[in-house]
C-alpha positions in Angstrom: 0.0 0.3 0.2 1.4 3.3 -0.8 1.5 6.3 1.4 -1.1 8.1 -0.6 -3.7 4.7 -0.4 -3.3 4.7 3.5 -3.7 8.9 3.8 -6.8 8.6 1.7 -8.0 5.3 3.7 -7.0 7.7 6.7 -8.8 10.3 5.5 -12.0 8.6 5.0 -11.6 6.9 8.6 -11.3 10.4 9.9 -14.3 11.8 7.6 -16.5 8.8 9.0 -15.4 9.1 12.4 -16.1 12.6 12.5 -19.7 12.2 10.6 -20.7 9.8 13.4 -19.3 12.3 16.4 -21.2 14.8 14.8 -24.6 12.2 14.9 -23.4 11.1 18.7 -23.3 15.1 19.6 -26.6 15.9 18.0 -28.6 13.1 19.7 -26.8 14.1 22.8 -28.4 17.8 22.4 -31.3 15.9 21.7 -31.3 13.6 24.7 -30.4 16.4 27.4 -33.8 18.4 25.6 -35.9 15.2 26.2 -34.6 15.0 29.3 -35.7 18.7 30.2 -38.9 18.6 28.9 -39.0 15.4 30.9 -38.4 16.9 34.5 -41.0 19.6 33.4 -43.8 16.9 32.7 -42.6 15.5 36.3 -42.7 18.7 37.8 -46.2 19.5 36.2 -47.6 16.3 37.3 -46.1 16.4 40.8 -48.5 20.0 40.7 -51.3 17.8 40.0 -50.7 15.3 42.0 -50.4 17.9 45.3 -53.6 19.8 44.0 -55.3 16.3 43.6 -54.1 15.5 47.2 -55.3 18.6 48.8 -58.9 18.1 46.6 -59.2 14.4 48.1 -58.6 15.4 51.4 -60.9 18.4 51.4 -63.4 15.6 50.0 -62.7 13.6 52.9 -63.5 15.7 55.4 -66.7 17.0 53.4 -67.6 12.8 53.5 -67.2 12.5 57.1 -69.2 15.6 57.5 -72.0 14.3 55.3 -71.8 10.9 57.6 -71.8 12.6 60.8 -75.1 15.3 59.7 -76.8 13.0 57.6 -80.0 11.6 58.3 -80.3 7.4 58.4 -83.0 6.0 56.3 -84.4 4.9 59.9 -84.4 8.4 61.0 -86.0 9.6 58.1 -88.4 7.3 58.5 -89.0 8.5 62.1 -89.2 11.9 61.5 -91.7 11.2 58.3 -93.8 8.8 61.0 -93.8 11.9 63.4 -95.0 14.2 60.6 -98.1 12.2 59.1 -99.0 11.8 63.4 -99.0 15.3 63.5 -100.9 16.1 60.5 -103.5 13.5 61.5 -104.0 15.2 64.8 -104.7 18.6 63.3 -106.8 17.2 60.6 -108.9 15.3 63.6 -108.7 18.8 65.4 -110.0 21.0 62.5 -112.7 17.7 61.7 -113.8 18.3 65.7 -114.0 22.3 65.3 -115.8 21.7 62.1 -118.5 19.0 64.4 -118.3 22.0 67.0 -119.1 24.6 64.6 -122.0 22.5 62.9 -123.4 21.9 66.5 -123.0 25.6 66.9 -125.5 26.7 63.8 -127.7 24.4 65.0 -128.0 25.9 68.7 -128.5 29.3 66.5 -131.0 27.9 64.2 -133.0 26.8 67.3 -132.3 30.0 69.1 -133.4 32.1 66.1 -136.4 29.6 65.7 -138.1 30.7 68.9 
């Protein structure tokens, strides 16, 4: 092999090596950018998770409050029965009042007739 052939081979090898290094450098730049984007996405996700965690805690408190203050089915049934009992008593009182008024009208009619 002559010196020119060796130099030509070396130049080709160097050119190929430099192209590979350029591609590698470009890939590293893209990797760094991707890592930056990934880190930003993780930070954004962390913020969302924190916000959701706070919302979940508020909901837990709300649920606990509702459990403590919400009437049970039996409690609502008892309330309904008590209300119906009061309505029945009121109806009976109105009926009694109507009977008494009818009796008074009869007495008034009897007095008017005399």
